[in-house]
SEKEZA-895460 format. One line per 5 residues: number of its first residue (from 0); their letters; for each residue x, y, z of C-alpha. Coordinates in steps of 0.02 Angstrom, whole numbers, plus 50000, padded with zeros to 5 digits. Last residue first. Example, Ala and Ser with C-alpha at 12.3 -4.5 7.8 and 13.67 -1.06 7.14 Angstrom:
1	sa	50684,49947,50357  50615,49775,50390
// end
This chain:
484	slteq	53951,49330,50934  54082,49469,50971  54048,49564,50808  53856,49561,50836  53887,49620,51015
479	gqgel	53990,49770,50949  53865,49814,50821  53731,49814,50952  53831,49931,51064  53876,50052,50911
474	reild	53696,50056,50854  53630,50080,51034  53760,50233,51061  53707,50310,50895  53521,50292,50941
469	vldrc	53550,50375,51109  53641,50518,51021  53501,50539,50899  53371,50536,51045  53471,50669,51141
464	lvrvg	53472,50774,50994  53281,50807,50984  53203,50787,50813  53215,50867,50649  53117,50791,50503
459	epapk	53000,50949,50482  53075,51101,50559  53074,51120,50749  52910,51175,50834  52904,51340,50927
454	asair	52944,51396,51104  53035,51243,51168  53104,51290,51330  53286,51326,51405  53301,51292,51588
449	gvhgd	53441,51385,51693  53547,51307,51822  53651,51422,51923  53835,51371,51949  53902,51552,51939
444	vnvwt	53955,51548,51754  53791,51480,51704  53733,51296,51701  53617,51256,51550  53465,51147,51558
439	geres	53354,51056,51434  53213,51087,51313  53203,51119,51121  53149,51229,50987  53207,51408,51041
434	adptg	53380,51340,51075  53401,51267,50913  53338,51104,50846  53453,50975,50751  53473,50941,50571
429	llvrl	53589,50804,50514  53740,50805,50400  53845,50659,50343  54005,50640,50237  54085,50810,50249
424	apaei	54274,50801,50204  54245,50932,50062  54174,51057,50179  54006,51165,50169  53907,51151,50327
419	phtdi	53721,51166,50323  53615,51244,50463  53549,51180,50639  53695,51064,50668  53736,50876,50677
414	amlrv	53894,50845,50584  54006,50704,50520  54176,50723,50447  54268,50572,50370  54445,50643,50362
409	srpls	54525,50574,50203  54454,50723,50108  54582,50829,50194  54524,50978,50313  54557,51148,50239
404	algea	54361,51177,50213  54325,51151,50392  54448,51294,50438  54388,51413,50311  54203,51388,50360
399	glleg	54242,51418,50546  54242,51293,50696  54111,51403,50791  54000,51431,50633  54005,51238,50598
394	iregv	53954,51195,50788  53818,51335,50785  53697,51206,50873  53766,51045,50922  53879,50895,50875
389	llase	54038,50878,50765  54077,50691,50737  54260,50661,50676  54332,50522,50569  54509,50463,50516
384	rqalt	54588,50597,50629  54748,50704,50597  54669,50853,50514  54546,50851,50653  54678,50893,50776
379	eiler	54726,51044,50682  54552,51101,50662  54524,51074,50849  54676,51188,50901  54614,51326,50776
374	atrgv	54436,51309,50847  54503,51338,51032  54476,51195,51160  54367,51164,51297  54377,50997,51379
369	fglee	54222,50902,51421  54212,50806,51587  54031,50837,51625  54081,50976,51753  54170,51063,51605
364	lgrrn	54003,51040,51501  53906,51129,51634  54030,51267,51661  54042,51305,51479  53858,51302,51449
359	pspdg	53813,51477,51386  53977,51494,51290  54003,51675,51219  54111,51731,51364  54109,51925,51382
354	thlld	54023,51904,51548  53871,52025,51511  53778,52057,51672  53816,52218,51763  54006,52247,51773
349	deldn	54041,52232,51597  54104,52103,51467  54055,52146,51282  54235,52147,51204  54224,51963,51158
344	appsv	54301,51805,51239  54373,51677,51115  54266,51532,51069  54288,51365,51154  54232,51227,51047
339	fcpev	54192,51073,51156  54294,50914,51201  54252,50736,51230  54398,50621,51271  54403,50460,51164
334	glrqa	54362,50279,51196  54221,50261,51067  54097,50209,51204  54171,50348,51314  54131,50476,51183
329	lrale	53955,50410,51158  53921,50417,51350  53999,50600,51345  53868,50647,51198  53726,50578,51313
324	qgeeq	53777,50678,51456  53812,50833,51351  53632,50819,51278  53561,50826,51455  53667,50958,51509
319	tlwps	53621,51072,51357  53734,51087,51209  53759,51273,51164  53950,51247,51195  53954,51150,51035
314	aiven	54031,50980,51055  54174,50893,50960  54194,50698,50963  54359,50638,50881  54394,50466,50800
309	hahvr	54553,50369,50773  54489,50180,50769  54384,50190,50624  54248,50060,50578  54128,50089,50719
304	lidgv	54123,50278,50703  54090,50268,50509  53962,50136,50523  53875,50227,50669  53873,50389,50565
299	edlar	53799,50298,50407  53662,50211,50513  53624,50379,50578  53596,50455,50406  53496,50306,50344
294	erdva	53386,50320,50499  53364,50513,50463  53296,50488,50298  53406,50538,50145  53443,50704,50058
289	emgrr	53596,50706,49943  53751,50804,49970  53862,50804,49811  53813,50723,49646  53900,50568,49672
284	gallg	53846,50563,49851  53873,50629,50024  53735,50601,50139  53606,50737,50198  53477,50709,50345
279	aglrg	53310,50752,50421  53305,50941,50392  53428,51074,50403  53374,51254,50408  53392,51370,50258
274	arnfr	53309,51527,50338  53360,51617,50491  53220,51650,50619  53306,51588,50771  53472,51687,50734
269	dfsfr	53367,51838,50716  53314,51815,50905  53485,51887,50956  53409,52056,50983  53385,52039,51178
264	gtdcm	53548,51940,51211  53656,52080,51138  53537,52207,51202  53589,52161,51382  53460,52087,51505
259	wwrnv	53367,52163,51660  53237,52125,51794  53351,52016,51918  53491,51953,51802  53553,51798,51904
254	epnyr	53498,51755,52076  53350,51873,52080  53272,51802,51921  53144,51917,51841  53117,51880,51659
249	prlrk	53207,51981,51531  53123,51993,51359  53154,51914,51185  53037,51968,51045  52984,51914,50878
244	verrr	53020,51734,50865  52936,51672,50706  52820,51516,50691  52713,51477,50841  52581,51611,50801
239	lvevs	52708,51754,50837  52828,51686,50959  52895,51771,51120  53039,51704,51211  53041,51756,51400
234	iscgr	53208,51767,51480  53313,51714,51625  53491,51773,51598  53617,51638,51571  53773,51736,51626
229	scegc	53884,51627,51512  53840,51728,51359  53720,51743,51208  53618,51589,51267  53473,51677,51356
224	tsfsk	53367,51569,51458  53183,51511,51436  53001,51545,51489  52892,51533,51344  52779,51669,51276
219	hlnwv	52654,51647,51128  52634,51814,51044  52459,51855,50958  52396,51952,51110  52559,52058,51093
214	raqfr	52515,52116,50926  52659,52103,50814  52797,52184,50705  52724,52358,50716  52878,52422,50813
209	fkklt	52982,52275,50873  53163,52321,50801  53143,52510,50845  53101,52458,51021  52978,52569,51112
204	lagvp	52974,52714,51241  52813,52811,51258  52730,52643,51278  52639,52671,51440  52730,52584,51576
199	cidal	52903,52606,51521  52999,52473,51608  53019,52354,51464  53053,52484,51327  53191,52561,51431
194	ngqyn	53271,52387,51459  53318,52393,51271  53455,52523,51306  53557,52397,51404  53720,52381,51293
189	gtlpr	53776,52562,51286  53738,52719,51200  53587,52839,51188  53600,52978,51057  53648,53155,51103
184	dafts	53509,53272,51124  53616,53388,51232  53585,53266,51369  53446,53143,51319  53274,53206,51341
179	ivsra	53116,53160,51436  52991,53313,51428  52933,53448,51541  52835,53602,51463  52688,53586,51568
174	gmgav	52797,53623,51728  52976,53635,51679  53094,53594,51539  53209,53429,51530  53171,53274,51635
169	tlqak	53340,53182,51603  53414,53038,51513  53599,52983,51494  53658,52944,51671  53794,52814,51683
164	htvde	53773,52703,51838  53697,52567,51730  53578,52515,51861  53524,52662,51976  53572,52818,51859
159	ffrvc	53525,52731,51697  53371,52658,51760  53322,52821,51852  53295,52920,51694  53194,52777,51609
154	rscli	53086,52764,51761  53054,52943,51763  52860,52931,51780  52854,53074,51657  52681,53028,51586
149	creqd	52752,53002,51404  52622,52966,51272  52655,53135,51186  52846,53130,51199  52842,52971,51086
144	lvivd	53018,52912,51104  53102,52777,50984  53234,52654,51058  53369,52551,50995  53490,52638,50868
139	glskr	53483,52810,50950  53350,52915,51037  53248,52934,50885  53090,53048,50908  52931,52961,50838
134	kelkr	52833,53105,50902  52865,53270,50962  52748,53365,51072  52574,53446,51039  52480,53485,51205
129	rpevs	52299,53414,51212  52169,53546,51176  52085,53627,51332  51908,53559,51368  51938,53489,51537
124	rgegq	51812,53365,51621  51894,53198,51567  51817,53037,51529  51827,52848,51572  51911,52849,51737
119	geafs	51819,52709,51810  51972,52642,51930  52001,52472,51853  51964,52531,51668  52091,52675,51692
114	fdqld	52206,52563,51776  52215,52434,51641  52227,52552,51497  52371,52651,51586  52452,52483,51633
109	cegak	52481,52439,51451  52499,52261,51401  52372,52239,51263  52423,52396,51177  52602,52434,51210
104	dcipc	52646,52436,51027  52529,52582,50996  52429,52585,50847  52253,52557,50914  52298,52650,51073
99	dlphn	52323,52812,50990  52212,52928,51096  52357,53038,51142  52388,53068,51328  52373,53256,51370
94	kllfe	52231,53243,51501  52255,53059,51532  52382,53096,51670  52271,53218,51755  52126,53119,51742
89	lcqrr	52229,52960,51808  52275,53062,51960  52096,53103,52004  52048,52916,51984  52202,52870,52107
84	aehag	52138,52996,52240  51958,52932,52217  52015,52744,52238  52112,52797,52395  51973,52891,52474
79	aadtn	51847,52741,52440  51964,52622,52530  52026,52475,52436  52201,52470,52486  52158,52483,52671
74	vvmge	52324,52486,52772  52337,52480,52970  52517,52510,53033  52545,52409,53192  52736,52421,53177
69	svptr	52796,52543,53050  52812,52522,52863  52895,52664,52763  52791,52767,52648  52866,52819,52478
64	cavvv	52795,52689,52360  52635,52675,52457  52580,52856,52414  52466,52915,52564  52283,52932,52602
59	rppme	52248,52965,52782  52157,52873,52921  52133,52968,53087  52283,52961,53208  52251,52859,53362
54	gqqve	52391,52736,53310  52435,52734,53137  52293,52728,52995  52339,52713,52809  52229,52728,52657
49	vqcir	52313,52697,52494  52388,52799,52348  52485,52708,52221  52445,52834,52082  52537,52980,52147
44	csgvp	52649,52982,51986  52801,53064,52065  52817,52958,52218  53019,52948,52198  53060,52759,52230
39	tlgph	53241,52713,52181  53239,52577,52055  53231,52382,52047  53055,52371,52127  52987,52489,51999
34	ycymp	52883,52641,52060  52847,52782,51936  52682,52691,51864  52601,52599,52010  52431,52514,52054
29	vdsgh	52403,52427,52211  52347,52244,52190  52346,52170,52362  52405,51990,52362  52529,51995,52506
24	ghcah	52693,52035,52428  52609,52174,52320  52556,52262,52477  52720,52234,52564  52816,52306,52417
19	ilpkh	52697,52453,52410  52734,52499,52594  52923,52538,52549  53068,52415,52597  53183,52412,52738
14	pdaev	53055,52363,52865  53017,52205,52769  52836,52169,52810  52753,52029,52904  52564,52013,52883
9	eqgdi	52403,52033,52982  52251,52026,52870  52115,52160,52876  52161,52244,52703  52336,52248,52752
4	iiktm	52382,52248,52948  52562,52267,52988  52697,52166,53081  52878,52219,53053  53007,52097,53014
// end
């Protein structure tokens, strides 16, 4: 490590990283546009200028993102010269920037607004009209480009070059005619396009699915984990007024996904907003499935499991470790081997993040003793059982409507899922929270533990799955003791 002085304080800096990294790591708020810690620095925006003195040389203003640290360097991030240089850069950046903050999706989290206020750049001195460029230009099925807002920081260009290693964007034109463009106007492709909206500092690149959906100050953000593959990327779940999930964004985790996430996970929030959620409980009656209170439904599940000797317990790979532990206890009490639905690998596997395995907690459940089996194998097994308990989010979807419908009525089928299941063999159905409504942990493919958090309330009558499983165990143990007495 290299010792330098930042704003009067001696600190240790990594000699392999630029000066701005040391400034941010020690509480000095140096502004930046083109710099991103996950991308190659280029020093094009010039907004990160600080005052640096080395040895006997007089202090000079330099860009922190392209300046290497050296022993004894004295850095003043609050120098008058540095602020003036930043203010002048902002004046140029704002020269052609449109005044559409009230309708911009980036409003409320825009660095251009924040830095203009911080540096006191409130008006420009030029009288020439702003340049007219293309607005709402589609770059494919994910991203919209507003060329007038773009400040040519080139983060988006470098993202494809440095992260996905497949260049798709470039700075086309020269001088005042420079714009961000795809090669030959071809649409963007790939599973990581949504990251462009995250790294764009000014709202020039926005998500088609999020445009005009919500103001960011109305979004409640919760730190959680993505459940669309076994990578388990750290994410932020953003809910509008505690009701609808409007956006999923990556959260920095150096051991799992760093700053990125794939589009499959990013746009999976529609699952959390699906209508027709299950409530307290449904019980098979003369007129089909009839609504009952939760205790009545759990009593029925307990009775069926106690009476029949040939039971089956099947879990969803979306179960958390905590839920898996309780279900394993229940399976042990019944004398059966717990298993989970193991969906087939998809074609989304890549060298960056996506594993191609749709099971977010496969490793965790296997560590708890669960055995992964295909949906077809499980349906064949269920047809030979007297009763079966299906547990967890998406369990009906994973086993398949056709397979469940093929089960004979002699199988007493019980399920705890987020949405209704239709099957002639179904006797009891209970609602459960989805991944945006409950808390717990998943273990990813590499063994890292990721927490999921409750970002919005579950439907009325639905409660945490662990409590239901504990209640079932207590029912079975209590009924067993009564039988012995």
